[in-house]
C-alpha positions as CSV (number, residue, x, y, z in Angstrom):
1,M,28.6,-44.8,-9.6
2,N,29.5,-41.4,-10.8
3,R,26.3,-41.2,-12.8
4,S,24.3,-42.2,-9.7
5,L,26.0,-39.6,-7.6
6,T,25.3,-36.9,-10.2
7,R,21.6,-37.9,-10.3
8,V,21.3,-37.8,-6.5
9,L,22.9,-34.3,-6.3
10,A,20.7,-33.0,-9.1
11,L,17.6,-34.3,-7.3
12,A,18.7,-32.8,-4.1
13,S,19.3,-29.4,-5.8
14,V,15.8,-29.5,-7.4
15,S,14.3,-30.4,-4.0
16,A,16.1,-27.6,-2.2
17,L,15.1,-25.0,-4.8
18,A,11.5,-26.1,-4.7
19,S,11.5,-26.0,-0.9
20,A,13.0,-22.5,-0.9
21,G,10.5,-21.3,-3.5
22,A,7.6,-22.5,-1.3
23,Q,8.9,-20.6,1.7
24,T,9.5,-17.3,-0.2
25,K,6.2,-16.4,-1.9
26,K,6.2,-12.8,-2.9
27,F,4.0,-10.2,-1.1
28,T,2.0,-8.3,-3.8
29,V,-0.7,-5.7,-4.1
30,T,-3.0,-5.4,-7.1
31,S,-5.8,-3.1,-8.1
32,P,-8.5,-3.2,-10.8
33,D,-8.4,0.6,-10.6
34,V,-4.7,1.5,-10.6
35,H,-2.2,-0.2,-12.9
36,E,1.6,0.0,-12.5
37,G,3.0,2.9,-14.4
38,Q,-0.4,3.9,-15.9
39,K,-2.5,7.0,-15.5
40,I,-4.9,7.0,-12.5
41,A,-8.5,7.5,-13.6
42,N,-10.1,10.9,-12.8
43,V,-12.7,9.2,-10.5
44,H,-9.8,8.7,-8.0
45,A,-8.6,12.3,-8.3
46,F,-9.4,14.9,-5.6
47,N,-12.5,17.1,-6.0
48,G,-11.2,20.6,-5.1
49,M,-8.2,22.9,-5.5
50,G,-9.0,23.0,-9.2
51,C,-9.4,19.2,-9.6
52,T,-12.7,17.7,-10.6
53,G,-12.4,14.0,-9.6
54,S,-14.7,12.0,-7.4
55,N,-12.1,11.5,-4.7
56,T,-12.9,7.7,-4.6
57,S,-10.1,5.6,-3.2
58,P,-9.1,2.7,-5.4
59,A,-9.9,-0.9,-4.7
60,L,-6.9,-2.8,-3.5
61,S,-6.1,-6.5,-2.7
62,W,-2.9,-8.1,-1.5
63,S,-1.6,-11.6,-1.1
64,G,1.6,-13.5,-0.1
65,A,2.1,-11.8,3.3
66,P,4.6,-13.4,5.7
67,A,3.1,-16.0,8.1
68,K,3.8,-13.9,11.1
69,T,1.8,-10.9,9.9
70,K,-0.5,-9.5,12.6
71,S,-1.9,-6.4,10.8
72,Y,-1.6,-4.3,7.7
73,A,-1.3,-0.7,6.8
74,V,-1.9,1.1,3.5
75,T,-0.3,4.4,2.4
76,M,-0.5,6.5,-0.7
77,Y,2.4,9.0,-1.2
78,D,3.3,11.5,-3.9
79,P,7.1,12.3,-3.7
80,D,6.8,14.7,-6.6
81,A,4.5,17.2,-4.8
82,P,6.2,20.7,-4.7
83,T,6.4,20.8,-0.9
84,G,10.0,19.7,-0.3
85,S,8.7,16.7,1.5
86,G,6.1,15.1,-0.8
87,W,2.4,14.7,0.0
88,W,0.7,11.9,2.0
89,H,-2.7,11.2,0.4
90,W,-3.8,8.2,2.4
91,V,-2.7,6.6,5.7
92,V,-4.7,3.6,6.9
93,F,-3.4,1.3,9.7
94,N,-4.4,-1.4,12.2
95,I,-6.1,-3.3,9.4
96,P,-6.7,-6.8,10.8
97,A,-4.5,-9.6,9.5
98,S,-7.6,-11.5,8.2
99,T,-8.2,-8.6,5.8
100,T,-6.7,-8.9,2.3
101,K,-8.5,-6.1,0.4
102,L,-10.1,-2.7,0.6
103,D,-13.0,-1.9,-1.6
104,A,-13.2,1.2,-3.8
105,G,-14.4,4.1,-1.7
106,A,-13.1,2.6,1.6
107,G,-11.0,5.8,2.0
108,D,-14.1,7.8,2.8
109,A,-13.7,7.9,6.5
110,S,-17.3,9.1,7.0
111,K,-18.7,5.9,5.5
112,H,-16.9,3.5,7.9
113,L,-16.1,1.0,5.1
114,V,-12.9,-0.3,6.6
115,P,-12.8,-3.3,9.1
116,A,-13.5,-2.6,12.7
117,G,-10.5,-1.3,14.6
118,T,-8.9,0.1,11.4
119,V,-7.7,3.7,11.7
120,Q,-7.9,6.2,8.8
121,G,-5.1,8.5,9.6
122,N,-4.6,12.1,8.5
123,N,-3.5,12.9,5.0
124,D,-1.3,16.0,4.5
125,A,-4.4,18.2,4.1
126,G,-5.1,17.4,7.8
127,T,-8.2,15.4,7.2
128,S,-8.9,11.7,8.0
129,G,-9.1,9.3,5.0
130,Y,-8.3,9.4,1.3
131,M,-7.4,12.5,-0.6
132,G,-7.0,11.8,-4.3
133,P,-4.3,13.1,-6.7
134,C,-4.4,16.8,-7.6
135,P,-1.0,18.0,-8.8
136,P,-0.4,21.6,-10.0
137,P,-1.5,22.2,-13.6
138,G,1.4,21.9,-16.0
139,D,3.5,19.7,-13.8
140,K,4.8,16.5,-15.3
141,P,2.6,13.6,-14.1
142,H,3.3,12.8,-10.5
143,H,4.0,9.3,-9.1
144,Y,1.5,8.0,-6.5
145,H,3.1,5.1,-4.5
146,I,0.4,2.9,-3.0
147,T,2.1,0.7,-0.4
148,V,0.7,-2.1,1.7
149,F,2.7,-3.0,4.8
150,A,2.6,-6.4,6.5
151,L,3.3,-5.7,10.2
152,D,4.5,-7.7,13.1
153,T,2.1,-6.0,15.5
154,E,-1.7,-5.9,15.8
155,K,-1.8,-2.2,16.5
156,I,0.4,0.8,15.8
157,E,0.1,3.0,18.9
158,V,0.1,6.6,17.9
159,P,-1.6,9.7,19.3
160,P,-4.9,10.9,17.7
161,N,-4.3,13.1,14.7
162,A,-0.7,11.8,14.4
163,T,1.1,13.0,11.2
164,A,1.7,10.7,8.4
165,A,5.4,10.9,9.1
166,Y,4.8,9.8,12.7
167,V,2.7,6.9,11.6
168,G,5.3,6.0,8.9
169,F,8.1,5.9,11.6
170,N,6.0,3.3,13.5
171,L,5.1,1.4,10.3
172,H,8.8,1.0,9.3
173,A,9.7,-0.2,12.9
174,H,7.2,-3.0,12.5
175,T,7.4,-3.9,8.8
176,L,7.8,-7.6,7.9
177,A,7.2,-7.0,4.2
178,K,5.8,-4.4,1.9
179,A,4.2,-4.4,-1.6
180,E,3.9,-1.4,-3.8
181,L,2.0,-0.2,-6.8
182,T,2.7,3.1,-8.5
183,G,0.2,5.0,-10.6
184,L,0.6,8.4,-12.4
185,Y,-1.6,11.5,-12.5
186,G,-1.1,14.9,-14.1
187,R,-3.2,17.8,-15.4
């Protein structure tokens, strides 16, 4: 009888763990262009201010979002920028919940490569769309945090030309989950 009870408890534990694992799949972001902790290729760097990149936003894909996700947002932020407040390189929001990737170059707002209804917010240079890395020469490599937010709302309602901080405040108020990938760039 004791052996049977032990077997039943063991099976119940395995079943509970399997059930919990099925309910908690991890939200992740991946990129063929940016690899965790590795140098970002020059093609993704800014073209200006002494940098000679192509300013092409990296391809991104994500999976494992919570079931109640109604939209996504993507940001790219450099906390190492010598501004006292970091530098926002890319702010994209109101991405439909049916979208799970952005192709390379989607950050060029003039090409309209993002899904309908998606907003390319202003970066810290005050322009819409992607602005690639361009840290000061001689600085240690900066960290570029690419974050995908799974949101509980279809739209973030912000005024036109809202700052990245304003958008970020609204993103954090609606975040169900977030996934992050960090690349490095220096010159």
